[in-house]
N, C-alpha and C positions, 0 to 999 in steps of 0.2 A: 373316674378320673376327672371328667370336667368341673366337678364340684370341688376337688381338691386344687385343680390349677386356678380356679376362683379365689380360693382361700389364700394359696400362695401369693396371687397379685395383691390381695388385700393386705397380707403381711409385709410384703415388700413395701407397699405405700406406706404403712404405718411405720416401720424402720426408717425410712428415707426422711419421715417428717418428725421424727424422735428427737428429743433435746439431746444436744451433745454429739448427734452423728457426725462420724469422721468422714467429711466429703472426700478427703484425699486417700487414696491408697497407696501412697507413695511410702516405702518402707526404709527408714533411716537406720543407723547402725546401733543405736542404743536399745538393749532389750531389757524390759522389766516384766514383773508380774503384779496384776491386780486381782481381786476376788469378788465374786458375786454369789448370792445365794438363789438355789432353785426351789421356789415357794409355791407348790402345786395348790395349796389352799389359800393363796393369797393373790398375787397379780397374774398368775397364769390362767389364760383363757382357753377353754375347751374349742375346738373346732370340729372335732369328729368322736363321738362318743359310741359305745357298743358294748355289749354284755360283759365282757370280760376285760374291759379297759378303755383306752381312749386315746386321743392326740390333743396335745396342747401347745399353743404358743406362749412363751414365757419372756419377760424381759432379760437382757443380758448384759451387756457392758458398752456403752456409747453408742446405742443405736442398734448393735448386733445382737439379734435376738437368738432364743433357744428354741427348737423344736423337740418337744419330749413326747415319747409315746409309750404305752404300755398294753400288753396283751398277754394273757396267760401268766401272770407274775413274773414277766421278762421286761425289761424296760430297753429304750432306745433313745439316744439323745444325737441330734446334729445342731451346728451351730452356724449363725449369719444369714447370707443370702443364698440360701440354696437354689439350684438351677430347677428346671422342669422335670428332670429325671427323678426328683423326689416324689412327685405325684404318682410313679409307678408301684410304690409299695416300698419304699426303702425302709430298711429296718437293720440295725446293728446291735448284736447282744451277746449273750451267752447262752448256751444250750441248758443249762441249770437255771433254776428260779434265782433271780437277782434284783437288787436294787442299788440305786446310786446314793452317795453321801449327801447329795445337795450342795456341797460348796464347790465352786467353779474357780479354777485358777486359770486365769486368760494371760497368755503370753502376748507381750506388745512389743512391736518395733517400730519406732518413730511415733510411738504413740496408738498405733493401729493393732488391733487384735489379729493374730494369724495362728494361733494355736490356742488350745484348752488342755487342761489336765483334771480329770476327776476321778475319785476313789469309787469303785464298784465293790460290792458285797456279793459273793456268790455262793448261794446255798449248798451245803455238802448233803443234805437230805436227811441228816440225824436228829432233826427235830429241836434240839437246844441252841443252835447255832455256834457251838464250840468249836466245831471243826469247819466253819465256813471260811471261804478264801476271800482275799482282797487284793484286787488289781487296781492299778493306776492305768487309767486309759487316756492316751493322747490323741486328740483329735485335731484335724484341720479346719480353721474356720473359714466358710465360704465367702468370698469377696464379692461386691456389688458388680454385676455385669459379667462375673465369672462362673461363680455359682459351684465351684468344686469344693466340696466340704465331706469329711469322711474319717473314719478312724486310721490312724498312722501307725500305732504301735501299742503295746502293752508291756507293762513292768509289773511282776508279782512283788507286791508290797510286803509280804510276809517272808519272803525267802531273799531278799536284797536288803541290807542295811541302809544303803544310799539310795532307796527307790525314788524318792522325790527329786535327788539330784539327776538320778538317770533319766527320770520322765521330762525333765526340762531339758535335757542334752538332746533327747530324741526330739522334741518338740522345735528346738532352734535349729537342729540340723536337719530333720528330714521334712517337716511339716510344709514348708513353703513350695518345694518341688515335688511333692507326693502326688502321684497321678490317681485319683480316686476312681474306682471302678475298674482300674487296669491294674495296679499293684496291689498286693495284699498285704496287711499289716501282720506282724509277727511279735512274739515276746522277745525281750531284750533281757539279757542278764540270766540268772537262775530261775527256774520254772518249777514249782511244786505241783503236787497233784491236786492242791485245793484250788488251783487258780481257774480251773473250769475250760471249756472248749467254746472258743469264739464262733458266733454264727453271723452271717451277713447275706442280706439279699437286697436287690436293688430292682425289683419288679420281675414281670414274667420274661 
């Protein structure tokens, strides 16, 4: 755990020095979306590699980084300045094999990112992917000095025609006040069988 804490301290330092870092976390009234790519073969830097996967620090938006992990064909993503609790083995994913789309929608309030939306693909196990599920995962972005970041809610992208609109509403209405590691994220709207079963762990 000591090694992970050292890595986190290094990541926080890099974020604080990153160009375009939003020094103020004052949240204004205007909400907008910007987009970034999660490029594991490009700018992402590994900080813990193991036989069945690894953990990576990736650029995000305006100094807010992305912490990506994969293990046993399941992925996990956290955003921003996560607290020391992250070093205890935080991982949020689905029980079935899964992978993320790679496009991150950042929701900004007053220019500061407070939530993200990313599409996940959940394997059905049929081998050809025709029955795989798709879920929009809404997450809270951890702020400097606060460190609270986690999944806030889910939307089944195949069962809800307005899934993207719903995900933005969840982000805008719930993310800022959501109490990570206390509250449990839930599905919103219609939920099909292909959506999978979320799994979450925050250490021992």
